[in-house]
PyMOL Python script that loads the backbone (N, CA, C, O; Angstrom):
from pymol import cmd

cmd.read_pdbstr("""\
ATOM      1  N   UNK A   1      21.130   5.681   9.314  1.00  0.00           N
ATOM      2  CA  UNK A   1      22.424   6.487   9.805  1.00  0.00           C
ATOM      3  C   UNK A   1      22.407   5.899  11.075  1.00  0.00           C
ATOM      4  O   UNK A   1      21.492   6.287  11.801  1.00  0.00           O
ATOM      5  N   UNK A   2      23.267   4.967  11.592  1.00  0.00           N
ATOM      6  CA  UNK A   2      23.227   4.502  13.000  1.00  0.00           C
ATOM      7  C   UNK A   2      23.912   5.531  13.963  1.00  0.00           C
ATOM      8  O   UNK A   2      25.120   5.755  13.892  1.00  0.00           O
ATOM      9  N   UNK A   3      23.121   6.119  14.825  1.00  0.00           N
ATOM     10  CA  UNK A   3      23.967   6.678  16.004  1.00  0.00           C
ATOM     11  C   UNK A   3      24.286   6.294  17.465  1.00  0.00           C
ATOM     12  O   UNK A   3      23.527   5.605  18.147  1.00  0.00           O
ATOM     13  N   UNK A   4      25.469   6.792  17.899  1.00  0.00           N
ATOM     14  CA  UNK A   4      25.421   6.427  19.416  1.00  0.00           C
ATOM     15  C   UNK A   4      24.348   6.666  20.413  1.00  0.00           C
ATOM     16  O   UNK A   4      23.633   7.647  20.207  1.00  0.00           O
ATOM     17  N   UNK A   5      24.102   5.899  21.512  1.00  0.00           N
ATOM     18  CA  UNK A   5      22.864   6.025  22.190  1.00  0.00           C
ATOM     19  C   UNK A   5      22.666   7.680  22.908  1.00  0.00           C
ATOM     20  O   UNK A   5      21.633   8.236  23.279  1.00  0.00           O
ATOM     21  N   UNK A   6      23.932   8.111  22.918  1.00  0.00           N
ATOM     22  CA  UNK A   6      24.214   9.263  23.860  1.00  0.00           C
ATOM     23  C   UNK A   6      24.009  10.642  22.923  1.00  0.00           C
ATOM     24  O   UNK A   6      24.262  11.758  23.377  1.00  0.00           O
ATOM     25  N   UNK A   7      23.549  10.434  21.642  1.00  0.00           N
ATOM     26  CA  UNK A   7      23.405  11.714  20.766  1.00  0.00           C
ATOM     27  C   UNK A   7      22.153  12.226  21.003  1.00  0.00           C
ATOM     28  O   UNK A   7      21.228  11.421  21.112  1.00  0.00           O
ATOM     29  N   UNK A   8      21.922  13.480  21.112  1.00  0.00           N
ATOM     30  CA  UNK A   8      20.759  14.302  21.009  1.00  0.00           C
ATOM     31  C   UNK A   8      19.731  14.309  20.032  1.00  0.00           C
ATOM     32  O   UNK A   8      20.123  14.412  18.870  1.00  0.00           O
ATOM     33  N   UNK A   9      18.447  14.221  20.233  1.00  0.00           N
ATOM     34  CA  UNK A   9      17.704  14.272  18.875  1.00  0.00           C
ATOM     35  C   UNK A   9      18.122  15.447  17.858  1.00  0.00           C
ATOM     36  O   UNK A   9      18.195  15.403  16.630  1.00  0.00           O
ATOM     37  N   UNK A  10      18.356  16.431  18.674  1.00  0.00           N
ATOM     38  CA  UNK A  10      18.799  17.975  17.485  1.00  0.00           C
ATOM     39  C   UNK A  10      19.980  17.450  16.987  1.00  0.00           C
ATOM     40  O   UNK A  10      20.097  17.559  15.766  1.00  0.00           O
ATOM     41  N   UNK A  11      20.948  16.877  17.616  1.00  0.00           N
ATOM     42  CA  UNK A  11      22.003  16.655  16.699  1.00  0.00           C
ATOM     43  C   UNK A  11      21.841  15.493  15.701  1.00  0.00           C
ATOM     44  O   UNK A  11      22.489  15.469  14.655  1.00  0.00           O
ATOM     45  N   UNK A  12      20.961  14.529  16.043  1.00  0.00           N
ATOM     46  CA  UNK A  12      20.665  13.614  15.112  1.00  0.00           C
ATOM     47  C   UNK A  12      19.976  14.544  13.983  1.00  0.00           C
ATOM     48  O   UNK A  12      20.614  14.465  12.933  1.00  0.00           O
ATOM     49  N   UNK A  13      18.869  15.394  13.898  1.00  0.00           N
ATOM     50  CA  UNK A  13      18.288  15.901  13.108  1.00  0.00           C
ATOM     51  C   UNK A  13      19.260  17.002  12.242  1.00  0.00           C
ATOM     52  O   UNK A  13      18.851  17.300  11.120  1.00  0.00           O
ATOM     53  N   UNK A  14      20.307  17.509  12.634  1.00  0.00           N
ATOM     54  CA  UNK A  14      21.295  18.352  12.025  1.00  0.00           C
ATOM     55  C   UNK A  14      22.099  17.507  11.083  1.00  0.00           C
ATOM     56  O   UNK A  14      22.564  17.928  10.024  1.00  0.00           O
ATOM     57  N   UNK A  15      22.229  16.288  11.539  1.00  0.00           N
ATOM     58  CA  UNK A  15      23.235  15.647  10.978  1.00  0.00           C
ATOM     59  C   UNK A  15      22.623  14.801   9.649  1.00  0.00           C
ATOM     60  O   UNK A  15      23.238  14.521   8.620  1.00  0.00           O
ATOM     61  N   UNK A  16      21.380  14.518   9.949  1.00  0.00           N
ATOM     62  CA  UNK A  16      20.734  13.960   8.804  1.00  0.00           C
ATOM     63  C   UNK A  16      20.081  14.837   7.797  1.00  0.00           C
ATOM     64  O   UNK A  16      19.634  14.508   6.698  1.00  0.00           O
ATOM     65  N   UNK A  17      20.099  15.968   8.339  1.00  0.00           N
ATOM     66  CA  UNK A  17      19.681  17.260   7.152  1.00  0.00           C
ATOM     67  C   UNK A  17      21.015  17.511   6.306  1.00  0.00           C
ATOM     68  O   UNK A  17      20.982  17.771   5.104  1.00  0.00           O
ATOM     69  N   UNK A  18      22.021  17.423   6.944  1.00  0.00           N
ATOM     70  CA  UNK A  18      23.296  17.782   6.364  1.00  0.00           C
ATOM     71  C   UNK A  18      23.353  16.852   5.360  1.00  0.00           C
ATOM     72  O   UNK A  18      23.451  17.247   4.198  1.00  0.00           O
ATOM     73  N   UNK A  19      23.288  15.159   5.726  1.00  0.00           N
ATOM     74  CA  UNK A  19      23.777  14.264   4.604  1.00  0.00           C
ATOM     75  C   UNK A  19      22.442  14.215   3.458  1.00  0.00           C
ATOM     76  O   UNK A  19      22.539  13.955   2.259  1.00  0.00           O
ATOM     77  N   UNK A  20      21.384  14.496   4.107  1.00  0.00           N
ATOM     78  CA  UNK A  20      20.295  14.666   2.786  1.00  0.00           C
ATOM     79  C   UNK A  20      20.655  15.805   1.672  1.00  0.00           C
ATOM     80  O   UNK A  20      20.644  15.646   0.452  1.00  0.00           O
ATOM     81  N   UNK A  21      21.003  17.084   2.450  1.00  0.00           N
ATOM     82  CA  UNK A  21      21.155  18.200   1.469  1.00  0.00           C
ATOM     83  C   UNK A  21      22.450  17.675   0.596  1.00  0.00           C
ATOM     84  O   UNK A  21      22.308  17.808  -0.620  1.00  0.00           O
ATOM     85  N   UNK A  22      23.506  17.185   0.973  1.00  0.00           N
ATOM     86  CA  UNK A  22      24.713  16.891   0.448  1.00  0.00           C
ATOM     87  C   UNK A  22      24.751  15.835  -0.755  1.00  0.00           C
ATOM     88  O   UNK A  22      25.364  15.835  -1.823  1.00  0.00           O
ATOM     89  N   UNK A  23      23.800  14.878  -0.126  1.00  0.00           N
ATOM     90  CA  UNK A  23      23.699  14.052  -1.302  1.00  0.00           C
ATOM     91  C   UNK A  23      22.752  14.070  -2.636  1.00  0.00           C
ATOM     92  O   UNK A  23      22.873  13.471  -3.705  1.00  0.00           O
ATOM     93  N   UNK A  24      21.771  14.977  -2.168  1.00  0.00           N
ATOM     94  CA  UNK A  24      21.018  15.589  -3.192  1.00  0.00           C
ATOM     95  C   UNK A  24      21.944  16.571  -4.016  1.00  0.00           C
ATOM     96  O   UNK A  24      21.785  16.620  -5.236  1.00  0.00           O
ATOM     97  N   UNK A  25      22.836  17.300  -3.447  1.00  0.00           N
ATOM     98  CA  UNK A  25      23.552  18.508  -4.074  1.00  0.00           C
ATOM     99  C   UNK A  25      24.659  17.660  -4.944  1.00  0.00           C
ATOM    100  O   UNK A  25      24.857  17.981  -6.116  1.00  0.00           O
ATOM    101  N   UNK A  26      25.272  16.729  -4.430  1.00  0.00           N
ATOM    102  CA  UNK A  26      26.222  16.027  -5.107  1.00  0.00           C
ATOM    103  C   UNK A  26      25.833  15.315  -6.150  1.00  0.00           C
ATOM    104  O   UNK A  26      26.519  15.540  -7.146  1.00  0.00           O
ATOM    105  N   UNK A  27      24.747  14.320  -6.336  1.00  0.00           N
ATOM    106  CA  UNK A  27      24.230  13.516  -7.111  1.00  0.00           C
ATOM    107  C   UNK A  27      23.047  13.839  -7.800  1.00  0.00           C
ATOM    108  O   UNK A  27      22.727  13.163  -8.777  1.00  0.00           O
ATOM    109  N   UNK A  28      22.262  14.908  -7.372  1.00  0.00           N
ATOM    110  CA  UNK A  28      21.286  15.326  -8.057  1.00  0.00           C
ATOM    111  C   UNK A  28      19.750  14.322  -7.664  1.00  0.00           C
ATOM    112  O   UNK A  28      18.642  14.593  -8.127  1.00  0.00           O
ATOM    113  N   UNK A  29      20.039  13.157  -6.724  1.00  0.00           N
ATOM    114  CA  UNK A  29      19.141  12.324  -6.686  1.00  0.00           C
ATOM    115  C   UNK A  29      18.624  12.658  -5.043  1.00  0.00           C
ATOM    116  O   UNK A  29      19.441  13.169  -4.277  1.00  0.00           O
ATOM    117  N   UNK A  30      17.307  12.354  -4.594  1.00  0.00           N
ATOM    118  CA  UNK A  30      16.621  12.457  -3.539  1.00  0.00           C
ATOM    119  C   UNK A  30      17.464  11.333  -2.714  1.00  0.00           C
ATOM    120  O   UNK A  30      17.974  10.337  -3.226  1.00  0.00           O
ATOM    121  N   UNK A  31      17.507  11.671  -1.408  1.00  0.00           N
ATOM    122  CA  UNK A  31      18.100  10.702  -0.649  1.00  0.00           C
ATOM    123  C   UNK A  31      17.245  11.054   0.782  1.00  0.00           C
ATOM    124  O   UNK A  31      16.867  12.135   1.233  1.00  0.00           O
ATOM    125  N   UNK A  32      17.110   9.697   1.284  1.00  0.00           N
ATOM    126  CA  UNK A  32      16.341   9.606   2.786  1.00  0.00           C
ATOM    127  C   UNK A  32      16.972   8.612   3.535  1.00  0.00           C
ATOM    128  O   UNK A  32      17.158   7.432   3.239  1.00  0.00           O
ATOM    129  N   UNK A  33      17.339   9.348   4.733  1.00  0.00           N
ATOM    130  CA  UNK A  33      18.090   8.986   5.544  1.00  0.00           C
ATOM    131  C   UNK A  33      17.087   8.164   6.963  1.00  0.00           C
ATOM    132  O   UNK A  33      16.226   8.799   7.571  1.00  0.00           O
ATOM    133  N   UNK A  34      17.361   6.967   7.221  1.00  0.00           N
ATOM    134  CA  UNK A  34      16.709   6.151   8.159  1.00  0.00           C
ATOM    135  C   UNK A  34      17.624   6.166   9.438  1.00  0.00           C
ATOM    136  O   UNK A  34      18.666   5.512   9.488  1.00  0.00           O
ATOM    137  N   UNK A  35      17.139   7.004  10.537  1.00  0.00           N
ATOM    138  CA  UNK A  35      18.191   7.026  11.844  1.00  0.00           C
ATOM    139  C   UNK A  35      17.758   6.119  12.993  1.00  0.00           C
ATOM    140  O   UNK A  35      16.567   6.167  13.300  1.00  0.00           O
ATOM    141  N   UNK A  36      18.526   5.340  13.634  1.00  0.00           N
ATOM    142  CA  UNK A  36      18.356   4.533  14.657  1.00  0.00           C
ATOM    143  C   UNK A  36      19.643   4.593  15.669  1.00  0.00           C
ATOM    144  O   UNK A  36      20.756   4.945  15.280  1.00  0.00           O
ATOM    145  N   UNK A  37      19.385   4.249  16.862  1.00  0.00           N
ATOM    146  CA  UNK A  37      20.460   4.258  17.584  1.00  0.00           C
ATOM    147  C   UNK A  37      20.844   2.683  17.841  1.00  0.00           C
ATOM    148  O   UNK A  37      20.103   1.734  17.585  1.00  0.00           O
ATOM    149  N   UNK A  38      22.317   2.600  18.467  1.00  0.00           N
ATOM    150  CA  UNK A  38      22.437   1.069  18.672  1.00  0.00           C
ATOM    151  C   UNK A  38      21.862   0.556  19.338  1.00  0.00           C
ATOM    152  O   UNK A  38      21.577  -0.552  18.884  1.00  0.00           O
ATOM    153  N   UNK A  39      21.306   0.807  20.673  1.00  0.00           N
ATOM    154  CA  UNK A  39      20.293  -0.300  21.027  1.00  0.00           C
ATOM    155  C   UNK A  39      19.097  -0.222  20.107  1.00  0.00           C
ATOM    156  O   UNK A  39      18.654  -1.371  20.115  1.00  0.00           O
ATOM    157  N   UNK A  40      18.423   0.431  19.408  1.00  0.00           N
ATOM    158  CA  UNK A  40      17.362   0.298  18.548  1.00  0.00           C
ATOM    159  C   UNK A  40      17.577  -0.801  17.419  1.00  0.00           C
ATOM    160  O   UNK A  40      16.750  -1.519  16.857  1.00  0.00           O
ATOM    161  N   UNK A  41      19.081  -0.692  17.253  1.00  0.00           N
ATOM    162  CA  UNK A  41      19.442  -1.900  16.056  1.00  0.00           C
ATOM    163  C   UNK A  41      19.365  -2.995  16.741  1.00  0.00           C
ATOM    164  O   UNK A  41      18.665  -3.889  16.265  1.00  0.00           O
ATOM    165  N   UNK A  42      19.926  -3.188  17.795  1.00  0.00           N
ATOM    166  CA  UNK A  42      19.885  -4.576  18.644  1.00  0.00           C
ATOM    167  C   UNK A  42      18.508  -5.193  18.885  1.00  0.00           C
ATOM    168  O   UNK A  42      18.202  -6.382  18.802  1.00  0.00           O
ATOM    169  N   UNK A  43      17.706  -4.101  19.215  1.00  0.00           N
ATOM    170  CA  UNK A  43      16.326  -4.532  19.334  1.00  0.00           C
ATOM    171  C   UNK A  43      15.644  -5.063  17.887  1.00  0.00           C
ATOM    172  O   UNK A  43      14.890  -6.032  17.975  1.00  0.00           O
ATOM    173  N   UNK A  44      15.822  -4.606  16.870  1.00  0.00           N
ATOM    174  CA  UNK A  44      15.410  -4.943  15.751  1.00  0.00           C
ATOM    175  C   UNK A  44      15.816  -6.281  15.046  1.00  0.00           C
ATOM    176  O   UNK A  44      15.153  -7.076  14.380  1.00  0.00           O
ATOM    177  N   UNK A  45      17.371  -6.255  15.489  1.00  0.00           N
ATOM    178  CA  UNK A  45      18.020  -7.579  14.903  1.00  0.00           C
ATOM    179  C   UNK A  45      17.193  -8.798  15.836  1.00  0.00           C
ATOM    180  O   UNK A  45      16.862  -9.860  15.310  1.00  0.00           O
ATOM    181  N   UNK A  46      16.953  -8.534  17.068  1.00  0.00           N
ATOM    182  CA  UNK A  46      16.415  -9.590  18.016  1.00  0.00           C
ATOM    183  C   UNK A  46      15.048  -9.850  17.539  1.00  0.00           C
ATOM    184  O   UNK A  46      14.811 -11.017  17.227  1.00  0.00           O
ATOM    185  N   UNK A  47      14.129  -9.008  17.426  1.00  0.00           N
ATOM    186  CA  UNK A  47      12.991  -9.148  16.737  1.00  0.00           C
ATOM    187  C   UNK A  47      12.753  -9.776  15.159  1.00  0.00           C
ATOM    188  O   UNK A  47      11.657 -10.025  14.659  1.00  0.00           O
ATOM    189  N   UNK A  48      13.951  -9.939  14.587  1.00  0.00           N
ATOM    190  CA  UNK A  48      13.885 -10.325  13.171  1.00  0.00           C
ATOM    191  C   UNK A  48      12.937  -9.637  12.271  1.00  0.00           C
ATOM    192  O   UNK A  48      12.225 -10.216  11.451  1.00  0.00           O
ATOM    193  N   UNK A  49      12.981  -8.117  12.518  1.00  0.00           N
ATOM    194  CA  UNK A  49      12.253  -7.327  11.684  1.00  0.00           C
ATOM    195  C   UNK A  49      13.149  -7.387  10.092  1.00  0.00           C
ATOM    196  O   UNK A  49      14.321  -7.439   9.719  1.00  0.00           O
ATOM    197  N   UNK A  50      11.624  -7.337   9.416  1.00  0.00           N
ATOM    198  CA  UNK A  50      12.125  -7.402   7.940  1.00  0.00           C
ATOM    199  C   UNK A  50      12.990  -6.198   7.562  1.00  0.00           C
ATOM    200  O   UNK A  50      13.567  -6.328   6.482  1.00  0.00           O
ATOM    201  N   UNK A  51      13.184  -5.157   8.162  1.00  0.00           N
ATOM    202  CA  UNK A  51      13.874  -3.989   7.598  1.00  0.00           C
ATOM    203  C   UNK A  51      15.226  -4.442   7.818  1.00  0.00           C
ATOM    204  O   UNK A  51      16.001  -4.018   6.961  1.00  0.00           O
ATOM    205  N   UNK A  52      15.837  -5.298   8.856  1.00  0.00           N
ATOM    206  CA  UNK A  52      17.191  -5.852   8.931  1.00  0.00           C
ATOM    207  C   UNK A  52      17.606  -6.505   7.689  1.00  0.00           C
ATOM    208  O   UNK A  52      18.659  -6.247   7.106  1.00  0.00           O
ATOM    209  N   UNK A  53      16.661  -7.436   7.276  1.00  0.00           N
ATOM    210  CA  UNK A  53      17.070  -8.408   5.985  1.00  0.00           C
ATOM    211  C   UNK A  53      17.311  -7.073   4.777  1.00  0.00           C
ATOM    212  O   UNK A  53      18.273  -6.985   4.014  1.00  0.00           O
ATOM    213  N   UNK A  54      16.393  -6.319   4.855  1.00  0.00           N
ATOM    214  CA  UNK A  54      16.633  -5.255   3.592  1.00  0.00           C
ATOM    215  C   UNK A  54      17.913  -4.545   3.749  1.00  0.00           C
ATOM    216  O   UNK A  54      18.523  -4.152   2.754  1.00  0.00           O
ATOM    217  N   UNK A  55      18.333  -4.369   4.888  1.00  0.00           N
ATOM    218  CA  UNK A  55      19.493  -3.339   5.350  1.00  0.00           C
ATOM    219  C   UNK A  55      20.591  -4.492   4.869  1.00  0.00           C
ATOM    220  O   UNK A  55      21.408  -4.029   4.073  1.00  0.00           O
ATOM    221  N   UNK A  56      20.771  -5.845   5.175  1.00  0.00           N
ATOM    222  CA  UNK A  56      21.619  -6.605   4.833  1.00  0.00           C
ATOM    223  C   UNK A  56      21.793  -6.636   3.276  1.00  0.00           C
ATOM    224  O   UNK A  56      22.925  -6.503   2.811  1.00  0.00           O
ATOM    225  N   UNK A  57      20.827  -6.790   2.545  1.00  0.00           N
ATOM    226  CA  UNK A  57      20.863  -6.776   1.209  1.00  0.00           C
ATOM    227  C   UNK A  57      21.225  -5.443   0.485  1.00  0.00           C
ATOM    228  O   UNK A  57      21.910  -5.508  -0.535  1.00  0.00           O
ATOM    229  N   UNK A  58      20.789  -4.206   0.970  1.00  0.00           N
ATOM    230  CA  UNK A  58      20.816  -3.022   0.209  1.00  0.00           C
ATOM    231  C   UNK A  58      21.381  -1.866   0.746  1.00  0.00           C
ATOM    232  O   UNK A  58      21.421  -0.832   0.079  1.00  0.00           O
ATOM    233  N   UNK A  59      21.929  -1.944   2.158  1.00  0.00           N
ATOM    234  CA  UNK A  59      22.464  -0.891   2.703  1.00  0.00           C
ATOM    235  C   UNK A  59      23.915  -0.492   1.981  1.00  0.00           C
ATOM    236  O   UNK A  59      24.694  -1.371   1.612  1.00  0.00           O
ATOM    237  N   UNK A  60      24.152   0.729   1.844  1.00  0.00           N
ATOM    238  CA  UNK A  60      25.400   1.329   1.470  1.00  0.00           C
ATOM    239  C   UNK A  60      25.958   2.026   2.760  1.00  0.00           C
ATOM    240  O   UNK A  60      25.157   2.754   3.346  1.00  0.00           O
ATOM    241  N   UNK A  61      27.238   1.903   3.291  1.00  0.00           N
ATOM    242  CA  UNK A  61      27.916   2.333   4.214  1.00  0.00           C
ATOM    243  C   UNK A  61      28.498   3.783   3.339  1.00  0.00           C
ATOM    244  O   UNK A  61      28.931   3.810   2.187  1.00  0.00           O
ATOM    245  N   UNK A  62      28.376   4.700   4.106  1.00  0.00           N
ATOM    246  CA  UNK A  62      28.972   6.010   3.577  1.00  0.00           C
ATOM    247  C   UNK A  62      30.338   6.467   4.358  1.00  0.00           C
ATOM    248  O   UNK A  62      31.394   6.829   3.839  1.00  0.00           O
ATOM    249  N   UNK A  63      30.044   6.358   5.659  1.00  0.00           N
ATOM    250  CA  UNK A  63      31.092   6.621   6.779  1.00  0.00           C
ATOM    251  C   UNK A  63      30.785   5.680   7.637  1.00  0.00           C
ATOM    252  O   UNK A  63      29.726   5.056   7.562  1.00  0.00           O
ATOM    253  N   UNK A  64      31.943   5.418   8.813  1.00  0.00           N
ATOM    254  CA  UNK A  64      31.836   4.491   9.802  1.00  0.00           C
ATOM    255  C   UNK A  64      31.789   2.890   9.452  1.00  0.00           C
ATOM    256  O   UNK A  64      31.935   2.298   8.383  1.00  0.00           O
ATOM    257  N   UNK A  65      31.534   2.442  10.742  1.00  0.00           N
ATOM    258  CA  UNK A  65      31.770   0.873  10.478  1.00  0.00           C
ATOM    259  C   UNK A  65      30.803   0.265   9.511  1.00  0.00           C
ATOM    260  O   UNK A  65      29.746   0.889   9.603  1.00  0.00           O
ATOM    261  N   UNK A  66      30.725  -0.647   8.663  1.00  0.00           N
ATOM    262  CA  UNK A  66      30.018  -1.203   8.051  1.00  0.00           C
ATOM    263  C   UNK A  66      28.597  -1.991   8.557  1.00  0.00           C
ATOM    264  O   UNK A  66      28.601  -2.989   9.278  1.00  0.00           O
ATOM    265  N   UNK A  67      27.626  -1.458   8.128  1.00  0.00           N
ATOM    266  CA  UNK A  67      26.058  -1.826   8.713  1.00  0.00           C
ATOM    267  C   UNK A  67      26.228  -3.630   8.674  1.00  0.00           C
ATOM    268  O   UNK A  67      25.952  -4.284   9.680  1.00  0.00           O
ATOM    269  N   UNK A  68      26.570  -4.102   7.766  1.00  0.00           N
ATOM    270  CA  UNK A  68      26.538  -5.327   7.507  1.00  0.00           C
ATOM    271  C   UNK A  68      27.139  -6.300   8.527  1.00  0.00           C
ATOM    272  O   UNK A  68      26.701  -7.344   9.010  1.00  0.00           O
ATOM    273  N   UNK A  69      28.459  -5.521   8.725  1.00  0.00           N
ATOM    274  CA  UNK A  69      29.247  -6.437   9.879  1.00  0.00           C
ATOM    275  C   UNK A  69      28.536  -6.198  11.372  1.00  0.00           C
ATOM    276  O   UNK A  69      28.586  -7.071  12.238  1.00  0.00           O
ATOM    277  N   UNK A  70      27.908  -4.990  11.562  1.00  0.00           N
ATOM    278  CA  UNK A  70      27.356  -4.874  12.829  1.00  0.00           C
ATOM    279  C   UNK A  70      26.219  -5.556  12.907  1.00  0.00           C
ATOM    280  O   UNK A  70      25.883  -6.168  13.921  1.00  0.00           O
ATOM    281  N   UNK A  71      25.546  -5.501  11.849  1.00  0.00           N
ATOM    282  CA  UNK A  71      24.199  -6.343  12.027  1.00  0.00           C
ATOM    283  C   UNK A  71      24.727  -7.987  12.220  1.00  0.00           C
ATOM    284  O   UNK A  71      24.108  -8.675  13.032  1.00  0.00           O
ATOM    285  N   UNK A  72      25.729  -8.515  11.559  1.00  0.00           N
ATOM    286  CA  UNK A  72      26.071 -10.011  11.941  1.00  0.00           C
ATOM    287  C   UNK A  72      26.678 -10.026  13.220  1.00  0.00           C
ATOM    288  O   UNK A  72      26.609 -11.058  13.888  1.00  0.00           O
ATOM    289  N   UNK A  73      27.402  -8.791  13.754  1.00  0.00           N
ATOM    290  CA  UNK A  73      28.034  -9.074  15.009  1.00  0.00           C
ATOM    291  C   UNK A  73      26.766  -9.354  16.104  1.00  0.00           C
ATOM    292  O   UNK A  73      26.814 -10.103  17.080  1.00  0.00           O
ATOM    293  N   UNK A  74      25.770  -8.639  15.713  1.00  0.00           N
ATOM    294  CA  UNK A  74      24.329  -8.721  16.869  1.00  0.00           C
ATOM    295  C   UNK A  74      23.601  -9.902  16.339  1.00  0.00           C
ATOM    296  O   UNK A  74      22.465  -9.858  16.812  1.00  0.00           O
ATOM    297  N   UNK A  75      23.723 -10.787  15.683  1.00  0.00           N
ATOM    298  CA  UNK A  75      23.119 -12.079  15.148  1.00  0.00           C
ATOM    299  C   UNK A  75      22.037 -11.863  14.197  1.00  0.00           C
ATOM    300  O   UNK A  75      20.960 -12.445  14.327  1.00  0.00           O
ATOM    301  N   UNK A  76      22.278 -11.046  13.240  1.00  0.00           N
ATOM    302  CA  UNK A  76      21.307 -10.945  12.045  1.00  0.00           C
ATOM    303  C   UNK A  76      21.856 -11.722  10.976  1.00  0.00           C
ATOM    304  O   UNK A  76      21.261 -11.801   9.902  1.00  0.00           O
TER     305      UNK A  76
END
""", "prot")
cmd.dss("prot")
cmd.show_as("cartoon", "prot")
cmd.util.cbc("prot")
cmd.orient("prot")
């Protein structure tokens, strides 16, 4: 879950819990949410973090801008 830099930790936690509960209720499958800010995403792309490659290959966008496009915009 990519969040704007000005979102509070409480807001992030509330949203992540809502997503997790919703996915599990709708699909019956466990769901893990990985949260990071836009600034942190840029840092990971610049560091060539292996997680970025994983997101390019496996991420599923549920809502909002496509993560692959954002990663490519930042040089991934």
